Structures are given as C-alpha cells and as structure tokens.
C-alpha positions in Angstrom: -0.1 0.1 -0.1 2.7 2.4 0.9 4.5 1.6 -2.1 1.5 2.1 -4.4 0.8 5.3 -2.6 4.5 6.5 -3.5 4.4 5.7 -6.8 1.0 7.6 -7.3 2.5 10.6 -5.6 5.8 10.4 -7.8 3.8 10.1 -10.8 1.5 13.3 -9.6 4.8 15.2 -9.3 6.1 14.2 -12.4 3.2 15.2 -14.5 2.9 18.4 -12.5 6.5 19.2 -13.4 6.1 18.5 -17.1 3.0 20.8 -17.2 4.7 23.6 -15.6 7.7 23.0 -17.9 5.4 23.0 -21.1 3.8 26.0 -20.2 7.2 27.9 -19.5 8.6 26.8 -22.7 5.7 27.4 -25.1 3.4 30.2 -23.8 4.6 33.8 -22.6 1.2 34.5 -20.9 1.4 31.5 -18.8 5.1 32.2 -18.1 4.2 35.2 -16.9 1.6 34.0 -14.6 3.8 31.4 -13.3 7.0 33.0 -12.6 4.9 36.3 -11.5 6.8 38.8 -13.6 4.7 41.6 -15.0 6.4 44.5 -16.7 5.9 48.1 -15.1 6.4 49.5 -11.6 6.1 47.5 -8.8 3.0 48.6 -6.3 3.4 49.7 -3.0 3.0 47.2 0.0 4.3 43.6 0.2 5.9 42.1 -3.0 3.8 39.7 -4.4 4.5 35.6 -4.2 4.7 34.0 -7.5 2.2 31.1 -8.1 4.8 28.5 -8.1 5.6 29.5 -4.5 2.3 29.2 -3.3 1.9 26.1 -4.6 5.2 24.9 -2.9 4.0 26.1 0.4 1.0 24.5 0.1 2.3 21.2 -0.6 5.0 21.7 2.1 2.4 22.2 4.8 0.0 19.5 3.6 3.0 17.0 3.6 3.9 18.0 6.9 0.6 17.9 8.4 0.3 14.4 6.7 3.4 13.4 8.4 2.7 14.3 11.8 -1.0 12.8 11.4 0.6 9.3 10.1 2.8 9.3 13.6 1.2 8.3 17.1 1.3 10.9 19.9 4.4 9.5 21.4 6.3 9.9 17.8 5.6 13.5 16.9 8.7 15.1 18.0 9.9 16.0 14.5 13.3 17.4 13.6 13.8 20.2 11.0 15.5 17.7 8.8 12.9 15.2 8.7 10.4 17.9 8.0 12.7 19.5 5.2 13.1 16.0 3.7 9.5 15.3 3.6 8.1 18.8 2.3 11.0 18.9 0.0 12.3 22.3 1.5 15.6 23.7 2.4 16.1 23.2 6.1 16.1 27.1 6.7 12.5 27.3 5.5 11.4 24.8 7.8 10.4 27.0 10.6 8.4 29.2 8.4 6.4 26.2 7.2 5.6 25.1 10.9 4.6 28.7 11.8 2.2 29.0 9.1 0.7 25.8 9.9 0.3 26.8 13.6 -1.2 30.0 12.4 -3.8 28.1 10.4 -4.7 26.2 13.1 -3.6 23.1 11.1 -1.6 22.0 13.9 -1.0 22.8 17.5 2.2 22.2 19.4 5.4 24.1 19.6 8.7 24.8 18.1 12.2 24.2 20.1 14.7 26.5 18.0 17.7 25.1 20.2 17.3 21.7 19.3 15.9 22.3 16.0 12.9 20.1 16.6 8.8 20.4 16.4 6.8 18.7 19.1 3.3 18.5 17.8 0.2 17.9 20.0 -2.5 17.9 17.6 -3.4 17.4 14.0 -6.4 18.7 12.1 -7.8 15.6 10.3 -8.3 15.5 7.0 -10.2 13.2 4.5 -8.8 10.0 5.0 -8.3 7.2 2.3 -8.8 3.4 2.7 -5.5 2.9 3.8 -5.4 5.9 6.3 -8.5 4.5 8.0 -7.3 1.0 8.3 -3.9 2.7 10.0 -6.1 4.6 12.4 -8.5 1.5 13.3 -5.0 -0.5 13.9 -3.9 2.4 16.5 -7.4 2.6 17.9 -7.2 -1.3 18.6 -3.5 -0.8 20.0 -4.8 1.8 22.4 -7.9 -0.2 23.4 -5.7 -3.5 24.3 -3.4 -1.3 26.3 -6.1 0.4 28.3 -7.5 -3.0 28.8 -4.0 -4.3 30.0 -3.9 -1.3 32.4 -7.6 -1.8 33.9 -6.7 -5.6 34.4 -3.4 -4.7 36.2 -5.3 -2.1 38.6 -7.9 -4.7 38.9 -5.5 -7.5 40.0 -3.6 -5.1 42.3 -5.8 -2.3 43.9 -3.3 -1.5 46.5 -1.3 0.1 43.5 -3.5 3.2 43.5 -2.8 3.7 47.7 1.2 3.9 47.2 
C-alpha cells in the first residue's frame, strides 16, 4: 500500500513538473503568470509571491501535516531535517512552514529552535483514504488493548493506587 501510494505521488509530481515545464517553454502568458513577472512599476506594499511559490508552500504544509498525522502521539517530535526531507524544502525554511501551519490552526504544538525540533500535540484531521482509515483502526485497537491491560493490572492489584 505504501509503495503504491508513493508511486501515485511520484506520478503526480512528474506530471505537474511536465505541465509547468511545458507552459514555461511554450506560452509567454502562462510563463508570466507562473513566474509572477509583470512589466511596469511594482506597487507599494509587500511584494507578491509567485504562483509556484504558493503551490510549494501548500504542498509543504500538507506533507508536514500528513507526516505528523501518520505518527502516534508519542512519535510526534519531529526534527527540522525530517520535515525538510518530507516537504522537499531547504532546512532553513522549515520554521516558517511550521509557523504557517500553526497560524492556520492545522496543527498545535511548539517549536524548539535550540534543538531544531517541533513537537506536535494535535493535527487537524483530513479526509482519510482506505489505507489511512485502516491504520487509524489499528492504532485504536492497540490503544484499546493497552487500556484493557492497565485496567486488568489495577483490578488485580488495587493497592497500586494507594502507594
């Protein structure tokens, strides 16, 4: 399942790259839109971001969000290097990416700049494919078994609570 998903994502990435390359090579109008280059004086205020930069940012945030969602709560301490590799960004842009995800309330957590890590405490759920639902069901079953074991331990040894 994982290999199949990676194959599909690689195909989407390749086709997207081919389309953007085709538009840049063949049509000046689309090239102007994609690169965000318009002749004339630049207006006042913050400079505009190109369409490609906006797409990169959205893909980076989505991949980071999915990366955090697919981990258990105990494994949600992510390094900047892991996030950069998953989001295909330079490591120096990871902090801004995480700050945007926090600002858009896609995740909750905190950034540790000293150790270059991010601890995620909550991730906004997205639509789950069948494989994601199956993985979530396995995690819930594991949690149910762990709570059952804790209950059995406390039932068998009630004096543990009084220590």
